[in-house]
VOLO-676926 format. One record per residue (C-alpha): x, y, z; residue in three letters; residue number from 1. Coordinates in Angstrom, 3 decimals. Layout:
REC	X	Y	Z	ALA	NUM
...
//
This chain:
REC	2.027	-23.764	7.426	MET	1
REC	0.977	-26.824	8.866	THR	2
REC	-2.659	-26.941	8.599	GLU	3
REC	-4.494	-28.780	5.947	THR	4
REC	-6.100	-26.795	3.777	ALA	5
REC	-10.030	-28.009	5.266	PRO	6
REC	-8.476	-26.805	8.568	ASP	7
REC	-7.762	-23.182	7.472	LEU	8
REC	-10.271	-20.309	8.410	THR	9
REC	-11.177	-17.862	5.556	LEU	10
REC	-9.290	-15.287	6.631	ASP	11
REC	-6.322	-17.606	6.457	GLU	12
REC	-6.724	-19.167	3.247	ILE	13
REC	-7.100	-15.257	1.863	ARG	14
REC	-3.691	-15.043	3.701	GLN	15
REC	-2.325	-18.224	1.905	ALA	16
REC	-3.649	-17.042	-1.365	LEU	17
REC	-2.849	-13.545	-1.621	ALA	18
REC	0.949	-13.964	-3.075	PRO	19
REC	-0.306	-16.879	-5.250	ARG	20
REC	-3.059	-15.454	-6.581	LEU	21
REC	-0.895	-12.625	-8.017	ALA	22
REC	1.487	-15.003	-9.844	ARG	23
REC	-1.914	-16.322	-12.023	HIS	24
REC	-3.706	-13.191	-12.237	ALA	25
REC	-0.620	-12.299	-14.249	ALA	26
REC	-2.097	-14.618	-17.139	PHE	27
REC	-5.686	-15.411	-15.964	ASP	28
REC	-6.531	-12.082	-14.500	GLY	29
REC	-7.942	-11.409	-11.399	TRP	30
REC	-10.537	-14.182	-12.229	SER	31
REC	-12.340	-17.749	-11.087	ALA	32
REC	-9.260	-19.578	-12.900	ALA	33
REC	-6.536	-17.420	-11.119	ALA	34
REC	-8.336	-18.188	-7.392	LEU	35
REC	-8.712	-21.798	-8.611	ASP	36
REC	-5.227	-22.558	-9.509	ALA	37
REC	-4.063	-20.533	-6.389	ALA	38
REC	-6.602	-22.999	-4.445	GLY	39
REC	-5.431	-25.627	-5.952	ALA	40
REC	-1.305	-25.075	-4.287	GLU	41
REC	-2.463	-26.011	-1.141	ILE	42
REC	-5.335	-28.186	-1.833	GLY	43
REC	-8.258	-26.339	-2.002	LEU	44
REC	-10.792	-28.048	-4.720	PRO	45
REC	-12.620	-26.097	-7.587	PRO	46
REC	-14.744	-23.120	-6.230	GLY	47
REC	-13.893	-23.791	-2.670	GLN	48
REC	-11.577	-20.424	-2.345	ALA	49
REC	-13.903	-18.377	-4.088	ALA	50
REC	-15.865	-18.522	-0.441	LEU	51
REC	-12.552	-16.266	0.837	ALA	52
REC	-13.253	-13.672	-1.661	PHE	53
REC	-16.629	-13.252	-1.824	ARG	54
REC	-15.868	-9.743	-3.454	GLY	55
REC	-14.308	-11.236	-6.673	GLY	56
REC	-11.653	-9.353	-8.025	ALA	57
REC	-11.450	-6.391	-5.925	VAL	58
REC	-11.295	-9.130	-2.616	ALA	59
REC	-8.453	-10.557	-4.462	MET	60
REC	-6.394	-7.485	-5.171	ILE	61
REC	-7.115	-6.212	-1.476	ASP	62
REC	-5.739	-8.969	-0.116	ALA	63
REC	-2.683	-9.326	-2.186	TRP	64
REC	-2.114	-5.659	-1.402	PHE	65
REC	-2.838	-6.110	2.389	ALA	66
REC	0.217	-9.076	1.851	TYR	67
REC	2.510	-6.520	0.873	VAL	68
REC	1.714	-3.996	3.324	ASP	69
REC	2.869	-6.882	5.984	ARG	70
REC	5.557	-8.114	4.140	THR	71
REC	6.696	-5.125	3.929	MET	72
REC	6.935	-4.439	7.402	ALA	73
REC	8.579	-7.643	8.167	GLU	74
REC	11.528	-6.646	5.845	ARG	75
REC	11.844	-3.200	7.466	LEU	76
REC	11.413	-3.337	10.941	PRO	77
REC	11.154	-0.413	13.553	GLY	78
REC	14.973	-1.082	14.775	GLU	79
REC	15.998	-0.983	10.742	THR	80
REC	14.031	2.345	9.815	LEU	81
REC	14.915	3.662	13.198	ALA	82
REC	18.404	4.498	11.637	ALA	83
REC	17.526	6.355	9.045	MET	84
REC	16.385	9.864	8.426	LYS	85
REC	12.588	10.509	7.658	ILE	86
REC	13.397	10.778	3.710	ARG	87
REC	14.736	7.632	3.707	GLU	88
REC	12.567	6.045	5.685	ARG	89
REC	9.665	6.722	3.312	ILE	90
REC	12.044	5.924	0.054	SER	91
REC	12.782	2.715	1.653	ALA	92
REC	9.576	1.202	2.380	LEU	93
REC	7.963	2.294	-1.158	VAL	94
REC	11.210	0.595	-2.641	THR	95
REC	10.485	-2.152	-0.709	THR	96
REC	6.647	-2.899	-1.816	ARG	97
REC	8.123	-2.262	-5.209	LEU	98
REC	10.546	-4.898	-5.344	GLU	99
REC	7.418	-7.171	-4.029	LEU	100
REC	5.114	-6.309	-6.686	VAL	101
REC	7.948	-6.432	-9.136	ASP	102
REC	7.974	-10.257	-10.320	PRO	103
REC	4.054	-9.802	-10.755	ASP	104
REC	3.736	-6.475	-12.828	ARG	105
REC	1.860	-7.703	-15.098	GLU	106
REC	-1.089	-8.593	-12.277	ALA	107
REC	-0.254	-5.210	-11.011	LEU	108
REC	-0.931	-3.641	-14.471	ARG	109
REC	-4.220	-5.787	-14.213	ARG	110
REC	-5.301	-5.229	-10.575	ALA	111
REC	-4.717	-1.034	-11.182	LEU	112
REC	-6.881	-1.442	-14.393	SER	113
REC	-9.727	-2.735	-12.482	ILE	114
REC	-9.572	-0.053	-9.534	LEU	115
REC	-9.528	2.427	-11.831	ALA	116
REC	-13.263	1.571	-12.928	ARG	117
REC	-15.638	4.501	-11.775	PRO	118
REC	-17.567	1.462	-9.981	ALA	119
REC	-13.882	0.511	-7.878	HIS	120
REC	-12.647	4.036	-7.424	ALA	121
REC	-13.476	4.225	-3.731	ALA	122
REC	-11.816	1.191	-2.904	HIS	123
REC	-8.814	1.835	-5.058	GLY	124
REC	-8.630	5.106	-3.319	ALA	125
REC	-8.839	3.363	-0.053	LYS	126
REC	-6.508	0.752	-0.750	LEU	127
REC	-3.876	3.887	-1.685	GLY	128
REC	-4.913	5.655	1.625	TRP	129
REC	-4.137	1.883	3.901	ARG	130
REC	-0.771	1.584	1.667	ALA	131
REC	0.542	5.107	2.577	ALA	132
REC	-0.955	4.818	6.615	ASP	133
REC	0.861	2.015	6.961	VAL	134
REC	4.111	3.512	5.569	MET	135
REC	3.807	6.417	7.486	TRP	136
REC	3.006	3.857	11.019	ARG	137
REC	6.298	1.878	10.181	ALA	138
REC	8.140	5.080	9.543	ALA	139
REC	7.310	6.124	12.789	GLY	140
REC	5.079	8.543	12.279	ASP	141
REC	2.651	10.197	15.552	THR	142
REC	0.535	12.790	14.513	ALA	143
REC	-2.657	13.250	15.711	THR	144
REC	-3.846	16.612	13.864	ASP	145
REC	-4.522	18.029	10.413	PHE	146
REC	-0.857	16.547	9.739	ALA	147
REC	-2.068	12.834	10.115	TYR	148
REC	-4.548	13.294	7.044	TYR	149
REC	-2.570	15.583	5.125	THR	150
REC	0.878	13.036	4.675	LYS	151
REC	-1.358	9.842	4.238	ARG	152
REC	-2.788	11.788	1.349	ALA	153
REC	0.657	13.359	-0.008	THR	154
REC	2.238	9.699	0.253	LEU	155
REC	-0.661	8.235	-1.086	ALA	156
REC	-0.379	10.471	-4.319	ALA	157
REC	3.131	9.908	-4.267	VAL	158
REC	2.889	6.227	-4.160	TYR	159
REC	-0.028	5.968	-7.050	GLY	160
REC	2.416	8.540	-9.708	ALA	161
REC	5.124	5.819	-8.602	THR	162
REC	3.349	2.968	-9.595	LEU	163
REC	2.056	3.992	-12.781	LEU	164
REC	5.937	4.734	-13.363	ALA	165
REC	7.263	1.735	-12.143	PHE	166
REC	4.716	-0.191	-15.102	LEU	167
REC	6.330	0.998	-18.052	ASP	168
REC	10.036	1.118	-16.421	ASP	169
REC	12.308	-1.292	-18.374	GLU	170
REC	15.219	0.324	-16.867	SER	171
REC	17.964	-2.142	-14.994	GLU	172
REC	16.660	-2.709	-11.326	ASP	173
REC	13.930	0.005	-12.246	PHE	174
REC	16.738	2.767	-11.856	ALA	175
REC	14.356	5.025	-13.550	ASP	176
REC	11.340	4.947	-10.950	THR	177
REC	13.969	4.882	-7.911	ARG	178
REC	15.112	7.866	-9.668	ALA	179
REC	11.352	9.643	-10.196	PHE	180
REC	10.607	8.699	-6.646	LEU	181
REC	13.342	10.518	-5.596	ALA	182
REC	12.253	13.636	-7.502	ARG	183
REC	8.787	13.641	-5.742	ARG	184
REC	10.047	13.014	-2.184	ILE	185
REC	12.118	16.047	-3.132	ASP	186
REC	9.609	18.070	-3.931	ASN	187
REC	7.434	16.827	-1.032	VAL	188
REC	10.194	18.002	1.378	MET	189
REC	10.911	21.201	-0.050	ARG	190
REC	6.812	21.893	0.082	PHE	191
REC	6.784	20.961	4.028	GLU	192
REC	10.099	22.763	4.768	LYS	193
REC	8.280	26.004	3.162	LEU	194
REC	5.495	25.279	5.074	LYS	195
REC	6.917	25.238	7.939	ALA	196
REC	8.564	28.459	7.584	GLN	197
REC	5.271	30.369	6.774	LEU	198
REC	3.405	28.175	9.727	LYS	199
REC	1.630	31.064	11.431	PRO	200
REC	2.556	31.011	15.689	ASP	201
REC	0.079	29.132	17.143	PRO	202
REC	-0.043	31.345	20.366	ASP	203
REC	-1.288	34.304	18.166	ARG	204
REC	-3.288	32.769	14.977	HIS	205
REC	-6.116	30.494	14.672	PHE	206
REC	-4.653	27.118	13.578	SER	207
REC	-7.340	25.016	11.750	PRO	208
REC	-4.549	21.725	12.325	ALA	209
REC	-5.127	22.241	16.007	ARG	210
REC	-9.007	22.642	15.699	PHE	211
REC	-9.334	19.515	13.873	LEU	212
REC	-6.971	17.749	15.686	GLY	213
REC	-8.630	18.461	18.982	ARG	214
REC	-11.957	16.997	16.970	LEU	215
REC	-10.141	13.871	16.405	ARG	216
REC	-8.721	13.649	19.666	TYR	217
REC	-11.125	15.627	22.470	PRO	218
REC	-9.525	17.253	25.402	VAL	219
REC	-10.752	15.264	28.059	ARG	220
//
């Protein structure tokens, strides 16, 4: 980054501070103190960084998770994922996210605690959906029917459960979490296989998936 702090836009400040915030949040919480400490690293005077995070702790957490989204996609570009089977792509994407937050595990614990509060639960669900959407898009998903929603809801649930397992994992290179993730993906894949076997002939039966898909993308 060649710009000096006063030259940065608010969006650029948020992007610059996102990874730094997590390091300070581990000690100071997602607080004004963490924000000022992170801002000082790029030359911002006390209080100025808050202008880019008017939503307080939730806005800071949102920016950090967005940083994880971007960095995950950079580490696993399309050409890398294209050589993998779909379950391997999802596993690699989730594992990469865990590797990115691993150095800031205490900041993650504090972040999830904040998002679990009733006042922030809706925003927490939104961030979980966003993470799942970013992963499915990176994996090459092009679904436009009901599967678009079910895939993201399922992956958001798997990812959320994996994060909770990860927080308490003391195994080397979080091996226990990797095994937990593999089991969850196995369960999902078995369910999807069974669902495909039981799927009715779309030419002979009404399909809610096709109906909802057409509502989302009307035929012109």
